[in-house]
N, C-alpha and C positions, 0 to 999 in steps of 0.2 A: 716462323716461315714467312717469306715475302709474299705479298699479295700479287698474283700474276697480272692483275689489272694495273698495278703500280709499275711493274716492269714494262708493260706495253706502253704506258703513258710516257715514261722516260725515253724508251727506245724510239718513240714516234716524234720526239721533239729534238730539233737540231738547231743549235744556237750559233749565230754569227756575231762576233764581237768586232766592233770598229775601234776608234781611238778611245783610250781610257785616260785617267789621270796620270801625270808623270809619276811613275813608280810602279810597284808590283801588284797593285790592287786588282787589275784585270786578270793577271796570271792567277792570283789567289781565287778569284771567282771562277776562272776556267777550270782550275784543279777541283774546286768544289762541285761544279757541274759534271765533270767527267766521273768523279767518284760516285755521284748520285745516279750515274747511268746514262746521262745525256751525251749526245754527240756535239762536239764543240769545235768551231773554226774561228780564226782570228785574222783580220786583214791588217797588215803593217804598212804604214805610210812613210815611215822613216826609220833610221837606225835606232832611235830612242824607243820606238814601239817594239822593234826586234829585241833590243837588249832586255826589256822587262817582260817579254812573253816567254820565250824559251820552252814552249810546249809543242806537242805535235799539232799538225794542221795549221801552221802559220802561213799565211798567203801574203806575199809581198806585192803591193801595187806600185808600179813604177811609171804609170801613165800620168796624164794631166787631168785637170778638172773637167775638161770638155768630154773626155772619153770615160770618165768615172761612172756615170749612170749605166752605160752599156755593159761595162765590166762587172758592176755590182749585180745587174740583172742576170748576167751569165753565171756568176757564182751562186746566186740564189737558186737558179734553175738546176744547175748541175748537181748541187748537193742538197736540194729539197729543203732549204732553210725554212724553219717555222717561226723563229724568233730572232730579232736583231737587238743588240745591246750596245750602248754608246754612252760616253760622258760628254755632256754639253750639247744642247740641241741647236746651237746657233753657228757652229763651225760650218763653213761652206760645204764640205764633203758630207757632213751629217745632215744638213738641210736637204740636200739632193737625195740622200738615202731615205730620209723620213717621207719625202714626197713619193718616191718610188714604192716604198713599202705600203704607203697608204692606198695606192692603186691596187696592190696585190693582197690587201687585207692581212698583212703580216704585222704583228704587234712589235713596236719599237719600245724597248725598256730604256728610259733615259735617266742617267745618274746626274746629280749635281750636288754642290755643297748644300747642306741641310737647310730647309726653310726655317727650321728652329735650331738654334745653336745654344750650347755646344752638344757634342755627342750624338748627333743625328745626321743622317745622309738622306738626300731625296732620291726616291726611285718612283718614277711616274710613267705611265704609258702614254706615248704620243708627243709629249713635250712638257716643259717646266716653265715656271714663272709666267711671262707674257703669253706663252703657248699652252699653258695649262688649261684643261677643260673644266676645272673647278669653277662653280658659279660664284657670283659676287653678292648673293642674296643672304643677309644675316639670318633671316627666318629659316632658310633651308638648313643652315648649320645647326641651329637649335633643335630642329626636328630630327635631323640625322643623329646628332649626339645623344639624344634621348633614347635611341634604339641600341646604342652600343653598350657592351659589357664594361665593367670597371677596368681601368688601365692597369697593366702589370707594373711592378716596381721598376723604376728607371735608375740605373747606376751610371755615374760618369766613368769615362775611360781616359787614359793618359794620351797626350799628344806632344810630339817632339818637334820644335822648330828646327833643330839641327838635322833631324831626319828629313824634313821637308826640303831644306836647302840642299843637302847632299844628293838626294834623289833627283832634284831639278838639275843639278850640275852634271850628274851622270847621264841623264836623259839627253841634255843638250850636247854633251861631248860626243855621245854616240851618234846623234843626228849629224853633227859636223863631219865626223870621220866617215860617214856613209853617204855623203852627198854625191860622190862619184857614181853610186849605184842608183840612188833615188834622185836622179838629176832634175826631174820635173816637179818635185815636191815643193809646194809653196805653203809656208807656215801661215796660219791664220793670225798669229801674233805679229806685231809690227817690228819686233827687234830681231837682230841676228842672234841665233842661239849661243854663240860664243860670248857676245856682250851680256846676254842674260845670265849666263853661268858665272861670269865675273861679278855681275851685280849681286848675285846670291852670296858669293863668297865674301864680298865686302860687307854685306848686311850681317852675315854670321860673325865676321871679325869685329864689327863695330857695335854689336848688340849690347854689350855692357855699357858703353858710353851712352847709347840711346836710352837705356833703362834709367840711367842717372838723370839725364835731361828730363825725361818724363816725370820722374819722382819729384824733381825740383819744381816743375810747373804745377803739379797737383798740390804740393805743399803750399805754394804761393796762393793758389786759389782757395784752398781750405782755410788758410790764415786770414784771407780777406773777407771770408763769409759771403762772397758774391755768388748769386745763382748762375748756373751755366747750362747752355744748350750744347748738344753734340751733333756734329755732321760727320759720319763715318765715310771715309773714302772707299771706293771700289776700285778694282783693277782698271787701269787706263784702257786696256785692250778688251775689257769685258764686253761681250756682245750683249749682255743684259742691259748695259748702259747704252750702247750704240744702237741697238735695235728696239729696245723697249723704253726709250725715253726720247725727249727732244734734244738731248745733248750728244755731240759728236765725240765726247771724251770727258775726262774728269776736269781738265782746266776750265772749259766754259761753265761747267757746273759749279766749280769753286768760285768763279767770278760772280756768277748769278747769286749764290748764297751769301757771299760776303757783302755784295752791294745792297741786297735786301736787308741784311742784318744791320749794316751801317745806317741805313735810312729809317728803319722802323723798330728795331729792338730797343727795349728800355735801357737807359744809360748804365744801369748797374749790372746788366747781364753780360756774361762772358760766353764766347763761342769756342768750343774745343773741336778741332778738326783732327780726327783719328786716322792714322795710317792703316792701310789694309795689311793684315798679317802675312799675306802672300805676295805683297809688293816686291818686285825684283830689285828695287833701288836704282833703276836707271833714270828716273826723273827726280830732280831735287825739289820735292814738294815743299820742304821746309822753307827754302829760299823763295819759291814762287808765292807761297801763301803769305809770307812776311811782306813781299813787295805789294801784293794786291791789298792787303790790310792797310799798308801805309798809304797807298793811293786813295783809299776811302776813309782815311782818318781814324781807323780803329785798331792801329797797331798795338795798343795797350789792352785791347779787349779780345783779340783773336790769338789763340795758341795752337800750335801744331804738336801733337803728341805721337810718339812712334811706337810705344809699347803699352803694356797695361792690360788688365783683364776687362774687356769691354762689357762683360756681364755685370761687373761691379760698378763700372763707371756710369752705366745708364741708370742704375738704381737711384742715384742721387741727382740725376739731371732734371731740369725743368721741362725738357722736351727733346725729341730727336728728330732731325731733318735728314731724310735719306732719299736716294733715287729709288732703289728697290733692294737695298741690302738686307740680309737676314738679321742684321743688328736691330732692325725694326721689331721683329718678333721678340727679341730679348727685352726690349723696352716695354712692349705691350704686356708681356708676362709680369712685369713689375708695376703695371698700372701707369706707366709714363706715357704722356701724349706723343704721338708719332704723326708726322706729315710725310707723304711720299711725293716725289717729283717725277716719277715714272710709273710704268706698269708693274705692280707687285701683286703676288697672289693673295696677300693679306690686306690689300687696299680695299676695304669693305666698310660701308657705312656702319656706324656704331663701334667700329674697331679703330680705324685711323681717323684723324681729324680731316674733315672735308673742306676746310677753309683754304684761302690762298696763303702763300708763304708770308707776305707782309703782315697779315693778320695773326698768323700763328705765333710770331715772336711775342706778341702782346697778350693774346688770349688763347693759349693752348688748351685743348679739351682732352681729358684722359679717355681711354676706351671704356666701353661698358663691359664690366668684368664677366658677366654671364655669357655675353655673346662671344667674347674672346676665348673663354674656356671651351665653349662648344666648338668654335672654329679649330682650336688647337687639338681637341680630341679627335675630330674628323680627319684633320690633316695627318696626324700620327697614324691613324687607322688605315688611311688610303695611300699615303705618299711618302712616309718616312720609315727608315730602318735605323734602329739603335746601333751605335758603334762609331768608329772613326777611321780615317785613312792613315794616320801617322804614328801608329804603334802596333805591336803585335797583338796585344789584347783587343785594341779597337778593331783591327781587321778581322780577327777571329770571330768577334761578335757580329761584325757587319756581314761577313760571308754567310754565317749561319742564318742571319735574318733575311738575306737576299734569297737563299735557297728556299726558305719557308714561304716567302712572298711569291716567288715564281711558281711554287706548287699550287698556289691559289688561282693562277691564271689558266683557265681551261681552253685548250685549243682542240676543237673537234676535228676529226680526221677526214681527209678526202684523198682517195687513192688516185695517183697519177702515174704515168709511165716513168719507170726509173731512167734517169739520164746520167747518173754518175758513172764514170769509167770503171771497168772491172778492177777489183782491189790489187791484182798483181801488176797493173800498169801504173799505179800511183796517180797523182794529179798532174795535169798538164794543160793549164790555161795559158793563153797568150799573155806575156809580160807578168807571169805569175811563177813563184817558186814555192812549192809546198813539198816538204821532204817526207810526208807520211802518206799512208794509204787509207782511203775512206771506206766506210761500210756502204752497202747498197740499199739504204732505206728508201722507201717510196711513199712517205707520208708528208703532206704539206698542209699548212693551216689555211682555213677559209674564214673563220669567225673567231672573235676573241671576246670572252666575258671576264669581268674582273670581280671575283667574289671577295667579300670582306674577310679580313684576317681574324 
């Protein structure tokens, strides 16, 4: 028999989903929430969002950025939203939503690529990375970890590059074909969706050639016996780079790293610059890096690799230089020295090297194992969900973990006047199209507490 208190809790929570990852993940989360008894709404900003939602209570926003806060406030009030969910806290629409929800004491559940890779996804309240509320005190992590129970067994899940590429192409195609309707939509990414879709198809077509190039480079380095450092690229449009570092994009970061490497790294050391697995292929990083290396006289010591398991690559590296990539945590888990050039949730004394880049090439310092293990344990407990975006098995595990984590977020009730329209009238917001009928719940959140899992 179901506990009536559980039914009351689910009935009183009403989730509003904003933009998710390109693909069906948010639909899967929405289905899970609905099955658990929650009321779920989703705002679509473009045709790609529409394509991958296809559930009741989809709300189309066809306005611009200026009118977005007013529109969002109206949706929240009309449907008594208690929780907001989104992927990526730096997108302009999402930043405005987080600010508005902060004033109204509504929790915002933020998804992002996992702080720890692979097989983990970040889910944190309020913000991630540079916006995370996690402290930077190593002693705090040691104390918190000591209170936690043993970790359950963690099993890897499959991930398909082909699936990633095809979902991105489908999303961008739907975006393009619906621009007549979403006329005021402005993508936070700098590329036209058609160009990005073509870029993904080219990457998919050329993947075998890229794998052969990478294999040849790694064999050359292995035969030479020379030590190597790794600099993993992040996406050029990644707001984590543009908002949480001093770089306006990846090109100035690449120039900075190579110039420092050429001037200060030991002559026998090699630098591997690794392509991001979700790069859309629109920038020719291989040619750009070759030109910058040549300008600095290190063309024989700087290599660009396009594929390969980064978890295995970092295990043999002398050190890792990153802006704030999750590759840093992979290296730290293997005891490899890491230097961050931007704001990263794991940039903590005794975990990452706190020296400048010029010194790091010469004297990299590995992490303190006990401190990193404590940090990792707390991070998994508070911010990570096991699973992945790009396989059925990964998403099944992820959605189950998300529902479990959300059940640990307690939202005390506050009765307010019902403002939703009667069910028989449907939903009728200005510049909104919602084909389904809402229930007339009258519960709204006022305080949020986050219990440990």
